[in-house]
mmCIF file of the protein (N, C-alpha, C, O) and its ligand, coordinates in Angstrom:
data_MODEL
# 
_entry.id   MODEL 
# 
loop_
_entity.id 
_entity.type 
_entity.pdbx_number_of_molecules 
1 polymer     1 
2 non-polymer 1 
# 
_entity_poly.entity_id                      1 
_entity_poly.type                           'polypeptide(L)' 
_entity_poly.nstd_linkage                   no 
_entity_poly.nstd_monomer                   no 
_entity_poly.pdbx_seq_one_letter_code       MNMGKRPTENNKTCPICHIQGESVGKVTVEHLVTDPNRVAVVGDHYRICINV 
_entity_poly.pdbx_seq_one_letter_code_can   MNMGKRPTENNKTCPICHIQGESVGKVTVEHLVTDPNRVAVVGDHYRICINV 
_entity_poly.pdbx_strand_id                 A 
# 
loop_
_entity_poly_seq.entity_id 
_entity_poly_seq.num 
_entity_poly_seq.mon_id 
_entity_poly_seq.hetero 
1 1  MET n 
1 2  ASN n 
1 3  MET n 
1 4  GLY n 
1 5  LYS n 
1 6  ARG n 
1 7  PRO n 
1 8  THR n 
1 9  GLU n 
1 10 ASN n 
1 11 ASN n 
1 12 LYS n 
1 13 THR n 
1 14 CYS n 
1 15 PRO n 
1 16 ILE n 
1 17 CYS n 
1 18 HIS n 
1 19 ILE n 
1 20 GLN n 
1 21 GLY n 
1 22 GLU n 
1 23 SER n 
1 24 VAL n 
1 25 GLY n 
1 26 LYS n 
1 27 VAL n 
1 28 THR n 
1 29 VAL n 
1 30 GLU n 
1 31 HIS n 
1 32 LEU n 
1 33 VAL n 
1 34 THR n 
1 35 ASP n 
1 36 PRO n 
1 37 ASN n 
1 38 ARG n 
1 39 VAL n 
1 40 ALA n 
1 41 VAL n 
1 42 VAL n 
1 43 GLY n 
1 44 ASP n 
1 45 HIS n 
1 46 TYR n 
1 47 ARG n 
1 48 ILE n 
1 49 CYS n 
1 50 ILE n 
1 51 ASN n 
1 52 VAL n 
# 
loop_
_struct_asym.id 
_struct_asym.entity_id 
A 1 
B 2 
# 
loop_
_chem_comp.id 
_chem_comp.type 
_chem_comp.mon_nstd_flag 
ALA 'L-peptide linking' y 
ARG 'L-peptide linking' y 
ASN 'L-peptide linking' y 
ASP 'L-peptide linking' y 
CYS 'L-peptide linking' y 
GLN 'L-peptide linking' y 
GLU 'L-peptide linking' y 
GLY 'peptide linking'   y 
HIS 'L-peptide linking' y 
ILE 'L-peptide linking' y 
LEU 'L-peptide linking' y 
LYS 'L-peptide linking' y 
MET 'L-peptide linking' y 
PRO 'L-peptide linking' y 
SER 'L-peptide linking' y 
THR 'L-peptide linking' y 
TYR 'L-peptide linking' y 
VAL 'L-peptide linking' y 
ZN  non-polymer         . 
# 
_pdbx_entity_nonpoly.entity_id   2 
_pdbx_entity_nonpoly.name        ? 
_pdbx_entity_nonpoly.comp_id     ZN 
# 
_pdbx_nonpoly_scheme.asym_id         B 
_pdbx_nonpoly_scheme.entity_id       2 
_pdbx_nonpoly_scheme.mon_id          ZN 
_pdbx_nonpoly_scheme.ndb_seq_num     1 
_pdbx_nonpoly_scheme.pdb_seq_num     101 
_pdbx_nonpoly_scheme.auth_seq_num    101 
_pdbx_nonpoly_scheme.pdb_mon_id      ZN 
_pdbx_nonpoly_scheme.auth_mon_id     ZN 
_pdbx_nonpoly_scheme.pdb_strand_id   A 
_pdbx_nonpoly_scheme.pdb_ins_code    . 
# 
loop_
_atom_site.group_PDB 
_atom_site.id 
_atom_site.type_symbol 
_atom_site.label_atom_id 
_atom_site.label_alt_id 
_atom_site.label_comp_id 
_atom_site.label_asym_id 
_atom_site.label_entity_id 
_atom_site.label_seq_id 
_atom_site.pdbx_PDB_ins_code 
_atom_site.Cartn_x 
_atom_site.Cartn_y 
_atom_site.Cartn_z 
_atom_site.occupancy 
_atom_site.B_iso_or_equiv 
_atom_site.pdbx_formal_charge 
_atom_site.auth_seq_id 
_atom_site.auth_comp_id 
_atom_site.auth_asym_id 
_atom_site.auth_atom_id 
_atom_site.pdbx_PDB_model_num 
ATOM   1   N  N  . MET A 1 1  ? -27.114 16.891 35.464 1.00 0.00 ? 1   MET A N  1 
ATOM   2   C  CA . MET A 1 1  ? -26.243 15.909 34.818 1.00 0.00 ? 1   MET A CA 1 
ATOM   3   C  C  . MET A 1 1  ? -24.870 15.893 35.469 1.00 0.00 ? 1   MET A C  1 
ATOM   4   O  O  . MET A 1 1  ? -24.222 16.924 35.653 1.00 0.00 ? 1   MET A O  1 
ATOM   5   N  N  . ASN A 1 2  ? -24.470 14.716 35.796 1.00 0.00 ? 2   ASN A N  1 
ATOM   6   C  CA . ASN A 1 2  ? -23.232 14.616 36.551 1.00 0.00 ? 2   ASN A CA 1 
ATOM   7   C  C  . ASN A 1 2  ? -22.209 13.696 35.851 1.00 0.00 ? 2   ASN A C  1 
ATOM   8   O  O  . ASN A 1 2  ? -22.060 12.519 36.179 1.00 0.00 ? 2   ASN A O  1 
ATOM   9   N  N  . MET A 1 3  ? -21.551 14.269 34.920 1.00 0.00 ? 3   MET A N  1 
ATOM   10  C  CA . MET A 1 3  ? -20.529 13.445 34.226 1.00 0.00 ? 3   MET A CA 1 
ATOM   11  C  C  . MET A 1 3  ? -19.171 13.821 34.641 1.00 0.00 ? 3   MET A C  1 
ATOM   12  O  O  . MET A 1 3  ? -18.548 14.690 34.032 1.00 0.00 ? 3   MET A O  1 
ATOM   13  N  N  . GLY A 1 4  ? -18.687 13.195 35.661 1.00 0.00 ? 4   GLY A N  1 
ATOM   14  C  CA . GLY A 1 4  ? -17.341 13.501 36.150 1.00 0.00 ? 4   GLY A CA 1 
ATOM   15  C  C  . GLY A 1 4  ? -16.306 13.005 35.207 1.00 0.00 ? 4   GLY A C  1 
ATOM   16  O  O  . GLY A 1 4  ? -16.388 11.888 34.695 1.00 0.00 ? 4   GLY A O  1 
ATOM   17  N  N  . LYS A 1 5  ? -15.321 13.843 34.973 1.00 0.00 ? 5   LYS A N  1 
ATOM   18  C  CA . LYS A 1 5  ? -14.245 13.411 34.092 1.00 0.00 ? 5   LYS A CA 1 
ATOM   19  C  C  . LYS A 1 5  ? -13.330 12.412 34.830 1.00 0.00 ? 5   LYS A C  1 
ATOM   20  O  O  . LYS A 1 5  ? -12.874 12.673 35.943 1.00 0.00 ? 5   LYS A O  1 
ATOM   21  N  N  . ARG A 1 6  ? -13.089 11.326 34.212 1.00 0.00 ? 6   ARG A N  1 
ATOM   22  C  CA . ARG A 1 6  ? -12.220 10.343 34.782 1.00 0.00 ? 6   ARG A CA 1 
ATOM   23  C  C  . ARG A 1 6  ? -10.775 10.867 34.696 1.00 0.00 ? 6   ARG A C  1 
ATOM   24  O  O  . ARG A 1 6  ? -10.333 11.239 33.609 1.00 0.00 ? 6   ARG A O  1 
ATOM   25  N  N  . PRO A 1 7  ? -10.066 10.904 35.759 1.00 0.00 ? 7   PRO A N  1 
ATOM   26  C  CA . PRO A 1 7  ? -8.687  11.410 35.684 1.00 0.00 ? 7   PRO A CA 1 
ATOM   27  C  C  . PRO A 1 7  ? -7.832  10.539 34.769 1.00 0.00 ? 7   PRO A C  1 
ATOM   28  O  O  . PRO A 1 7  ? -7.690  9.334  34.977 1.00 0.00 ? 7   PRO A O  1 
ATOM   29  N  N  . THR A 1 8  ? -7.272  11.179 33.761 1.00 0.00 ? 8   THR A N  1 
ATOM   30  C  CA . THR A 1 8  ? -6.418  10.435 32.868 1.00 0.00 ? 8   THR A CA 1 
ATOM   31  C  C  . THR A 1 8  ? -5.046  10.281 33.512 1.00 0.00 ? 8   THR A C  1 
ATOM   32  O  O  . THR A 1 8  ? -4.342  11.259 33.765 1.00 0.00 ? 8   THR A O  1 
ATOM   33  N  N  . GLU A 1 9  ? -4.700  9.067  33.760 1.00 0.00 ? 9   GLU A N  1 
ATOM   34  C  CA . GLU A 1 9  ? -3.490  8.761  34.455 1.00 0.00 ? 9   GLU A CA 1 
ATOM   35  C  C  . GLU A 1 9  ? -2.235  8.763  33.585 1.00 0.00 ? 9   GLU A C  1 
ATOM   36  O  O  . GLU A 1 9  ? -1.619  7.723  33.350 1.00 0.00 ? 9   GLU A O  1 
ATOM   37  N  N  . ASN A 1 10 ? -1.887  9.907  33.133 1.00 0.00 ? 10  ASN A N  1 
ATOM   38  C  CA . ASN A 1 10 ? -0.698  10.062 32.301 1.00 0.00 ? 10  ASN A CA 1 
ATOM   39  C  C  . ASN A 1 10 ? -0.550  8.976  31.240 1.00 0.00 ? 10  ASN A C  1 
ATOM   40  O  O  . ASN A 1 10 ? 0.230   8.038  31.406 1.00 0.00 ? 10  ASN A O  1 
ATOM   41  N  N  . ASN A 1 11 ? -1.275  9.106  30.191 1.00 0.00 ? 11  ASN A N  1 
ATOM   42  C  CA . ASN A 1 11 ? -1.323  8.135  29.124 1.00 0.00 ? 11  ASN A CA 1 
ATOM   43  C  C  . ASN A 1 11 ? 0.048   7.752  28.540 1.00 0.00 ? 11  ASN A C  1 
ATOM   44  O  O  . ASN A 1 11 ? 0.311   7.944  27.353 1.00 0.00 ? 11  ASN A O  1 
ATOM   45  N  N  . LYS A 1 12 ? 0.891   7.219  29.392 1.00 0.00 ? 12  LYS A N  1 
ATOM   46  C  CA . LYS A 1 12 ? 2.224   6.871  28.920 1.00 0.00 ? 12  LYS A CA 1 
ATOM   47  C  C  . LYS A 1 12 ? 2.321   5.414  28.532 1.00 0.00 ? 12  LYS A C  1 
ATOM   48  O  O  . LYS A 1 12 ? 3.280   5.003  27.880 1.00 0.00 ? 12  LYS A O  1 
ATOM   49  N  N  . THR A 1 13 ? 1.361   4.651  28.919 1.00 0.00 ? 13  THR A N  1 
ATOM   50  C  CA . THR A 1 13 ? 1.373   3.238  28.607 1.00 0.00 ? 13  THR A CA 1 
ATOM   51  C  C  . THR A 1 13 ? 0.213   2.840  27.732 1.00 0.00 ? 13  THR A C  1 
ATOM   52  O  O  . THR A 1 13 ? -0.800  3.538  27.675 1.00 0.00 ? 13  THR A O  1 
ATOM   53  N  N  . CYS A 1 14 ? 0.352   1.734  27.058 1.00 0.00 ? 14  CYS A N  1 
ATOM   54  C  CA . CYS A 1 14 ? -0.689  1.220  26.195 1.00 0.00 ? 14  CYS A CA 1 
ATOM   55  C  C  . CYS A 1 14 ? -1.888  0.813  27.070 1.00 0.00 ? 14  CYS A C  1 
ATOM   56  O  O  . CYS A 1 14 ? -1.732  0.096  28.059 1.00 0.00 ? 14  CYS A O  1 
ATOM   57  N  N  . PRO A 1 15 ? -3.089  1.285  26.685 1.00 0.00 ? 15  PRO A N  1 
ATOM   58  C  CA . PRO A 1 15 ? -4.263  0.958  27.497 1.00 0.00 ? 15  PRO A CA 1 
ATOM   59  C  C  . PRO A 1 15 ? -4.592  -0.518 27.466 1.00 0.00 ? 15  PRO A C  1 
ATOM   60  O  O  . PRO A 1 15 ? -5.333  -1.010 28.317 1.00 0.00 ? 15  PRO A O  1 
ATOM   61  N  N  . ILE A 1 16 ? -4.054  -1.223 26.503 1.00 0.00 ? 16  ILE A N  1 
ATOM   62  C  CA . ILE A 1 16 ? -4.383  -2.665 26.367 1.00 0.00 ? 16  ILE A CA 1 
ATOM   63  C  C  . ILE A 1 16 ? -3.368  -3.534 27.099 1.00 0.00 ? 16  ILE A C  1 
ATOM   64  O  O  . ILE A 1 16 ? -3.731  -4.383 27.913 1.00 0.00 ? 16  ILE A O  1 
ATOM   65  N  N  . CYS A 1 17 ? -2.093  -3.310 26.798 1.00 0.00 ? 17  CYS A N  1 
ATOM   66  C  CA . CYS A 1 17 ? -1.127  -4.243 27.432 1.00 0.00 ? 17  CYS A CA 1 
ATOM   67  C  C  . CYS A 1 17 ? -0.322  -3.544 28.524 1.00 0.00 ? 17  CYS A C  1 
ATOM   68  O  O  . CYS A 1 17 ? 0.531   -4.163 29.160 1.00 0.00 ? 17  CYS A O  1 
ATOM   69  N  N  . HIS A 1 18 ? -0.591  -2.257 28.745 1.00 0.00 ? 18  HIS A N  1 
ATOM   70  C  CA . HIS A 1 18 ? 0.051   -1.537 29.848 1.00 0.00 ? 18  HIS A CA 1 
ATOM   71  C  C  . HIS A 1 18 ? 1.569   -1.545 29.829 1.00 0.00 ? 18  HIS A C  1 
ATOM   72  O  O  . HIS A 1 18 ? 2.219   -1.528 30.875 1.00 0.00 ? 18  HIS A O  1 
ATOM   73  N  N  . ILE A 1 19 ? 2.118   -1.572 28.639 1.00 0.00 ? 19  ILE A N  1 
ATOM   74  C  CA . ILE A 1 19 ? 3.547   -1.421 28.573 1.00 0.00 ? 19  ILE A CA 1 
ATOM   75  C  C  . ILE A 1 19 ? 3.854   -0.064 27.980 1.00 0.00 ? 19  ILE A C  1 
ATOM   76  O  O  . ILE A 1 19 ? 3.009   0.545  27.324 1.00 0.00 ? 19  ILE A O  1 
ATOM   77  N  N  . GLN A 1 20 ? 5.029   0.391  28.205 1.00 0.00 ? 20  GLN A N  1 
ATOM   78  C  CA . GLN A 1 20 ? 5.395   1.656  27.662 1.00 0.00 ? 20  GLN A CA 1 
ATOM   79  C  C  . GLN A 1 20 ? 5.919   1.460  26.233 1.00 0.00 ? 20  GLN A C  1 
ATOM   80  O  O  . GLN A 1 20 ? 6.868   0.714  25.993 1.00 0.00 ? 20  GLN A O  1 
ATOM   81  N  N  . GLY A 1 21 ? 5.285   2.139  25.323 1.00 0.00 ? 21  GLY A N  1 
ATOM   82  C  CA . GLY A 1 21 ? 5.679   1.970  23.911 1.00 0.00 ? 21  GLY A CA 1 
ATOM   83  C  C  . GLY A 1 21 ? 6.912   2.706  23.530 1.00 0.00 ? 21  GLY A C  1 
ATOM   84  O  O  . GLY A 1 21 ? 7.503   3.422  24.339 1.00 0.00 ? 21  GLY A O  1 
ATOM   85  N  N  . GLU A 1 22 ? 7.314   2.532  22.279 1.00 0.00 ? 22  GLU A N  1 
ATOM   86  C  CA . GLU A 1 22 ? 8.452   3.267  21.748 1.00 0.00 ? 22  GLU A CA 1 
ATOM   87  C  C  . GLU A 1 22 ? 8.036   4.694  21.485 1.00 0.00 ? 22  GLU A C  1 
ATOM   88  O  O  . GLU A 1 22 ? 6.954   4.953  20.958 1.00 0.00 ? 22  GLU A O  1 
ATOM   89  N  N  . SER A 1 23 ? 8.879   5.595  21.845 1.00 0.00 ? 23  SER A N  1 
ATOM   90  C  CA . SER A 1 23 ? 8.598   6.981  21.574 1.00 0.00 ? 23  SER A CA 1 
ATOM   91  C  C  . SER A 1 23 ? 8.865   7.291  20.109 1.00 0.00 ? 23  SER A C  1 
ATOM   92  O  O  . SER A 1 23 ? 9.962   7.049  19.605 1.00 0.00 ? 23  SER A O  1 
ATOM   93  N  N  . VAL A 1 24 ? 7.880   7.816  19.445 1.00 0.00 ? 24  VAL A N  1 
ATOM   94  C  CA . VAL A 1 24 ? 8.050   8.137  18.027 1.00 0.00 ? 24  VAL A CA 1 
ATOM   95  C  C  . VAL A 1 24 ? 7.659   9.570  17.745 1.00 0.00 ? 24  VAL A C  1 
ATOM   96  O  O  . VAL A 1 24 ? 6.928   10.175 18.528 1.00 0.00 ? 24  VAL A O  1 
ATOM   97  N  N  . GLY A 1 25 ? 8.111   10.103 16.688 1.00 0.00 ? 25  GLY A N  1 
ATOM   98  C  CA . GLY A 1 25 ? 7.763   11.469 16.331 1.00 0.00 ? 25  GLY A CA 1 
ATOM   99  C  C  . GLY A 1 25 ? 6.519   11.514 15.451 1.00 0.00 ? 25  GLY A C  1 
ATOM   100 O  O  . GLY A 1 25 ? 6.019   10.491 14.983 1.00 0.00 ? 25  GLY A O  1 
ATOM   101 N  N  . LYS A 1 26 ? 6.041   12.732 15.244 1.00 0.00 ? 26  LYS A N  1 
ATOM   102 C  CA . LYS A 1 26 ? 4.850   12.939 14.455 1.00 0.00 ? 26  LYS A CA 1 
ATOM   103 C  C  . LYS A 1 26 ? 5.009   12.351 13.026 1.00 0.00 ? 26  LYS A C  1 
ATOM   104 O  O  . LYS A 1 26 ? 4.084   11.758 12.471 1.00 0.00 ? 26  LYS A O  1 
ATOM   105 N  N  . VAL A 1 27 ? 6.206   12.541 12.469 1.00 0.00 ? 27  VAL A N  1 
ATOM   106 C  CA . VAL A 1 27 ? 6.425   12.092 11.107 1.00 0.00 ? 27  VAL A CA 1 
ATOM   107 C  C  . VAL A 1 27 ? 6.246   10.584 10.999 1.00 0.00 ? 27  VAL A C  1 
ATOM   108 O  O  . VAL A 1 27 ? 5.655   10.093 10.036 1.00 0.00 ? 27  VAL A O  1 
ATOM   109 N  N  . THR A 1 28 ? 6.751   9.853  11.978 1.00 0.00 ? 28  THR A N  1 
ATOM   110 C  CA . THR A 1 28 ? 6.607   8.397  11.986 1.00 0.00 ? 28  THR A CA 1 
ATOM   111 C  C  . THR A 1 28 ? 5.125   7.989  12.004 1.00 0.00 ? 28  THR A C  1 
ATOM   112 O  O  . THR A 1 28 ? 4.707   7.063  11.309 1.00 0.00 ? 28  THR A O  1 
ATOM   113 N  N  . VAL A 1 29 ? 4.367   8.696  12.805 1.00 0.00 ? 29  VAL A N  1 
ATOM   114 C  CA . VAL A 1 29 ? 2.935   8.390  12.884 1.00 0.00 ? 29  VAL A CA 1 
ATOM   115 C  C  . VAL A 1 29 ? 2.285   8.715  11.542 1.00 0.00 ? 29  VAL A C  1 
ATOM   116 O  O  . VAL A 1 29 ? 1.456   7.954  11.044 1.00 0.00 ? 29  VAL A O  1 
ATOM   117 N  N  . GLU A 1 30 ? 2.642   9.774  11.004 1.00 0.00 ? 30  GLU A N  1 
ATOM   118 C  CA . GLU A 1 30 ? 2.082   10.155 9.702  1.00 0.00 ? 30  GLU A CA 1 
ATOM   119 C  C  . GLU A 1 30 ? 2.336   9.132  8.613  1.00 0.00 ? 30  GLU A C  1 
ATOM   120 O  O  . GLU A 1 30 ? 1.538   8.962  7.692  1.00 0.00 ? 30  GLU A O  1 
ATOM   121 N  N  . HIS A 1 31 ? 3.442   8.470  8.739  1.00 0.00 ? 31  HIS A N  1 
ATOM   122 C  CA . HIS A 1 31 ? 3.783   7.424  7.741  1.00 0.00 ? 31  HIS A CA 1 
ATOM   123 C  C  . HIS A 1 31 ? 3.062   6.133  8.035  1.00 0.00 ? 31  HIS A C  1 
ATOM   124 O  O  . HIS A 1 31 ? 2.923   5.291  7.148  1.00 0.00 ? 31  HIS A O  1 
ATOM   125 N  N  . LEU A 1 32 ? 2.597   5.952  9.266  1.00 0.00 ? 32  LEU A N  1 
ATOM   126 C  CA . LEU A 1 32 ? 1.965   4.725  9.626  1.00 0.00 ? 32  LEU A CA 1 
ATOM   127 C  C  . LEU A 1 32 ? 0.450   4.726  9.342  1.00 0.00 ? 32  LEU A C  1 
ATOM   128 O  O  . LEU A 1 32 ? -0.151  3.686  9.075  1.00 0.00 ? 32  LEU A O  1 
ATOM   129 N  N  . VAL A 1 33 ? -0.121  5.884  9.409  1.00 0.00 ? 33  VAL A N  1 
ATOM   130 C  CA . VAL A 1 33 ? -1.560  5.961  9.196  1.00 0.00 ? 33  VAL A CA 1 
ATOM   131 C  C  . VAL A 1 33 ? -1.898  6.169  7.748  1.00 0.00 ? 33  VAL A C  1 
ATOM   132 O  O  . VAL A 1 33 ? -1.061  6.613  6.963  1.00 0.00 ? 33  VAL A O  1 
ATOM   133 N  N  . THR A 1 34 ? -3.120  5.851  7.390  1.00 0.00 ? 34  THR A N  1 
ATOM   134 C  CA . THR A 1 34 ? -3.537  6.048  6.012  1.00 0.00 ? 34  THR A CA 1 
ATOM   135 C  C  . THR A 1 34 ? -3.880  7.519  5.757  1.00 0.00 ? 34  THR A C  1 
ATOM   136 O  O  . THR A 1 34 ? -4.119  8.284  6.692  1.00 0.00 ? 34  THR A O  1 
ATOM   137 N  N  . ASP A 1 35 ? -3.899  7.877  4.548  1.00 0.00 ? 35  ASP A N  1 
ATOM   138 C  CA . ASP A 1 35 ? -4.085  9.282  4.136  1.00 0.00 ? 35  ASP A CA 1 
ATOM   139 C  C  . ASP A 1 35 ? -5.265  10.021 4.861  1.00 0.00 ? 35  ASP A C  1 
ATOM   140 O  O  . ASP A 1 35 ? -5.071  11.131 5.358  1.00 0.00 ? 35  ASP A O  1 
ATOM   141 N  N  . PRO A 1 36 ? -6.448  9.425  4.918  1.00 0.00 ? 36  PRO A N  1 
ATOM   142 C  CA . PRO A 1 36 ? -7.555  10.133 5.546  1.00 0.00 ? 36  PRO A CA 1 
ATOM   143 C  C  . PRO A 1 36 ? -7.308  10.442 7.017  1.00 0.00 ? 36  PRO A C  1 
ATOM   144 O  O  . PRO A 1 36 ? -7.865  11.397 7.558  1.00 0.00 ? 36  PRO A O  1 
ATOM   145 N  N  . ASN A 1 37 ? -6.481  9.642  7.654  1.00 0.00 ? 37  ASN A N  1 
ATOM   146 C  CA . ASN A 1 37 ? -6.252  9.767  9.079  1.00 0.00 ? 37  ASN A CA 1 
ATOM   147 C  C  . ASN A 1 37 ? -5.094  10.700 9.366  1.00 0.00 ? 37  ASN A C  1 
ATOM   148 O  O  . ASN A 1 37 ? -4.886  11.108 10.508 1.00 0.00 ? 37  ASN A O  1 
ATOM   149 N  N  . ARG A 1 38 ? -4.363  11.029 8.362  1.00 0.00 ? 38  ARG A N  1 
ATOM   150 C  CA . ARG A 1 38 ? -3.124  11.803 8.552  1.00 0.00 ? 38  ARG A CA 1 
ATOM   151 C  C  . ARG A 1 38 ? -3.422  13.193 9.151  1.00 0.00 ? 38  ARG A C  1 
ATOM   152 O  O  . ARG A 1 38 ? -2.640  13.739 9.929  1.00 0.00 ? 38  ARG A O  1 
ATOM   153 N  N  . VAL A 1 39 ? -4.546  13.722 8.770  1.00 0.00 ? 39  VAL A N  1 
ATOM   154 C  CA . VAL A 1 39 ? -4.884  15.056 9.286  1.00 0.00 ? 39  VAL A CA 1 
ATOM   155 C  C  . VAL A 1 39 ? -5.148  15.036 10.770 1.00 0.00 ? 39  VAL A C  1 
ATOM   156 O  O  . VAL A 1 39 ? -5.098  16.071 11.434 1.00 0.00 ? 39  VAL A O  1 
ATOM   157 N  N  . ALA A 1 40 ? -5.431  13.858 11.290 1.00 0.00 ? 40  ALA A N  1 
ATOM   158 C  CA . ALA A 1 40 ? -5.717  13.784 12.729 1.00 0.00 ? 40  ALA A CA 1 
ATOM   159 C  C  . ALA A 1 40 ? -4.447  13.735 13.529 1.00 0.00 ? 40  ALA A C  1 
ATOM   160 O  O  . ALA A 1 40 ? -4.514  13.807 14.756 1.00 0.00 ? 40  ALA A O  1 
ATOM   161 N  N  . VAL A 1 41 ? -3.328  13.621 12.932 1.00 0.00 ? 41  VAL A N  1 
ATOM   162 C  CA . VAL A 1 41 ? -2.083  13.551 13.635 1.00 0.00 ? 41  VAL A CA 1 
ATOM   163 C  C  . VAL A 1 41 ? -1.624  14.923 14.078 1.00 0.00 ? 41  VAL A C  1 
ATOM   164 O  O  . VAL A 1 41 ? -1.161  15.731 13.272 1.00 0.00 ? 41  VAL A O  1 
ATOM   165 N  N  . VAL A 1 42 ? -1.755  15.173 15.353 1.00 0.00 ? 42  VAL A N  1 
ATOM   166 C  CA . VAL A 1 42 ? -1.364  16.498 15.874 1.00 0.00 ? 42  VAL A CA 1 
ATOM   167 C  C  . VAL A 1 42 ? -0.410  16.312 17.049 1.00 0.00 ? 42  VAL A C  1 
ATOM   168 O  O  . VAL A 1 42 ? -0.480  15.320 17.774 1.00 0.00 ? 42  VAL A O  1 
ATOM   169 N  N  . GLY A 1 43 ? 0.443   17.242 17.215 1.00 0.00 ? 43  GLY A N  1 
ATOM   170 C  CA . GLY A 1 43 ? 1.408   17.127 18.330 1.00 0.00 ? 43  GLY A CA 1 
ATOM   171 C  C  . GLY A 1 43 ? 2.512   16.179 17.928 1.00 0.00 ? 43  GLY A C  1 
ATOM   172 O  O  . GLY A 1 43 ? 2.468   15.563 16.864 1.00 0.00 ? 43  GLY A O  1 
ATOM   173 N  N  . ASP A 1 44 ? 3.496   16.070 18.785 1.00 0.00 ? 44  ASP A N  1 
ATOM   174 C  CA . ASP A 1 44 ? 4.634   15.253 18.428 1.00 0.00 ? 44  ASP A CA 1 
ATOM   175 C  C  . ASP A 1 44 ? 5.114   14.345 19.557 1.00 0.00 ? 44  ASP A C  1 
ATOM   176 O  O  . ASP A 1 44 ? 6.265   13.909 19.585 1.00 0.00 ? 44  ASP A O  1 
ATOM   177 N  N  . HIS A 1 45 ? 4.220   14.079 20.467 1.00 0.00 ? 45  HIS A N  1 
ATOM   178 C  CA . HIS A 1 45 ? 4.609   13.202 21.557 1.00 0.00 ? 45  HIS A CA 1 
ATOM   179 C  C  . HIS A 1 45 ? 3.834   11.889 21.473 1.00 0.00 ? 45  HIS A C  1 
ATOM   180 O  O  . HIS A 1 45 ? 2.965   11.594 22.293 1.00 0.00 ? 45  HIS A O  1 
ATOM   181 N  N  . TYR A 1 46 ? 4.174   11.139 20.478 1.00 0.00 ? 46  TYR A N  1 
ATOM   182 C  CA . TYR A 1 46 ? 3.477   9.856  20.288 1.00 0.00 ? 46  TYR A CA 1 
ATOM   183 C  C  . TYR A 1 46 ? 4.313   8.718  20.788 1.00 0.00 ? 46  TYR A C  1 
ATOM   184 O  O  . TYR A 1 46 ? 5.542   8.781  20.820 1.00 0.00 ? 46  TYR A O  1 
ATOM   185 N  N  . ARG A 1 47 ? 3.613   7.660  21.184 1.00 0.00 ? 47  ARG A N  1 
ATOM   186 C  CA . ARG A 1 47 ? 4.286   6.422  21.528 1.00 0.00 ? 47  ARG A CA 1 
ATOM   187 C  C  . ARG A 1 47 ? 3.623   5.324  20.769 1.00 0.00 ? 47  ARG A C  1 
ATOM   188 O  O  . ARG A 1 47 ? 2.407   5.341  20.578 1.00 0.00 ? 47  ARG A O  1 
ATOM   189 N  N  . ILE A 1 48 ? 4.385   4.380  20.338 1.00 0.00 ? 48  ILE A N  1 
ATOM   190 C  CA . ILE A 1 48 ? 3.797   3.296  19.535 1.00 0.00 ? 48  ILE A CA 1 
ATOM   191 C  C  . ILE A 1 48 ? 3.921   1.996  20.307 1.00 0.00 ? 48  ILE A C  1 
ATOM   192 O  O  . ILE A 1 48 ? 4.962   1.697  20.892 1.00 0.00 ? 48  ILE A O  1 
ATOM   193 N  N  . CYS A 1 49 ? 2.847   1.234  20.299 1.00 0.00 ? 49  CYS A N  1 
ATOM   194 C  CA . CYS A 1 49 ? 2.861   -0.046 20.979 1.00 0.00 ? 49  CYS A CA 1 
ATOM   195 C  C  . CYS A 1 49 ? 3.342   -1.097 19.976 1.00 0.00 ? 49  CYS A C  1 
ATOM   196 O  O  . CYS A 1 49 ? 2.750   -1.290 18.914 1.00 0.00 ? 49  CYS A O  1 
ATOM   197 N  N  . ILE A 1 50 ? 4.435   -1.769 20.351 1.00 0.00 ? 50  ILE A N  1 
ATOM   198 C  CA . ILE A 1 50 ? 5.033   -2.703 19.425 1.00 0.00 ? 50  ILE A CA 1 
ATOM   199 C  C  . ILE A 1 50 ? 4.591   -4.157 19.771 1.00 0.00 ? 50  ILE A C  1 
ATOM   200 O  O  . ILE A 1 50 ? 5.167   -5.129 19.282 1.00 0.00 ? 50  ILE A O  1 
ATOM   201 N  N  . ASN A 1 51 ? 3.615   -4.255 20.576 1.00 0.00 ? 51  ASN A N  1 
ATOM   202 C  CA . ASN A 1 51 ? 3.144   -5.543 20.985 1.00 0.00 ? 51  ASN A CA 1 
ATOM   203 C  C  . ASN A 1 51 ? 2.152   -6.071 19.939 1.00 0.00 ? 51  ASN A C  1 
ATOM   204 O  O  . ASN A 1 51 ? 0.981   -5.691 19.943 1.00 0.00 ? 51  ASN A O  1 
ATOM   205 N  N  . VAL A 1 52 ? 2.616   -6.933 19.060 1.00 0.00 ? 52  VAL A N  1 
ATOM   206 C  CA . VAL A 1 52 ? 1.703   -7.400 18.027 1.00 0.00 ? 52  VAL A CA 1 
ATOM   207 C  C  . VAL A 1 52 ? 1.279   -8.851 18.180 1.00 0.00 ? 52  VAL A C  1 
ATOM   208 O  O  . VAL A 1 52 ? 0.508   -9.358 17.365 1.00 0.00 ? 52  VAL A O  1 
HETATM 209 ZN ZN . ZN  B 2 .  ? -0.453  -2.457 23.480 1.00 0.00 2 101 ZN  A ZN 1 
# 
């Protein structure tokens, strides 16, 4: 089985629009997601894409 890992190219930009999002903290993310998803928020280096 040959499943090569694709090199992740420093996920600093949005995979959809390829712009650099706003840097936000963990707390901000926790407030944006719904309760069931809040537990999945780990680390504190999040960026948010403001392209709506
Ligand atoms: Zn985006």
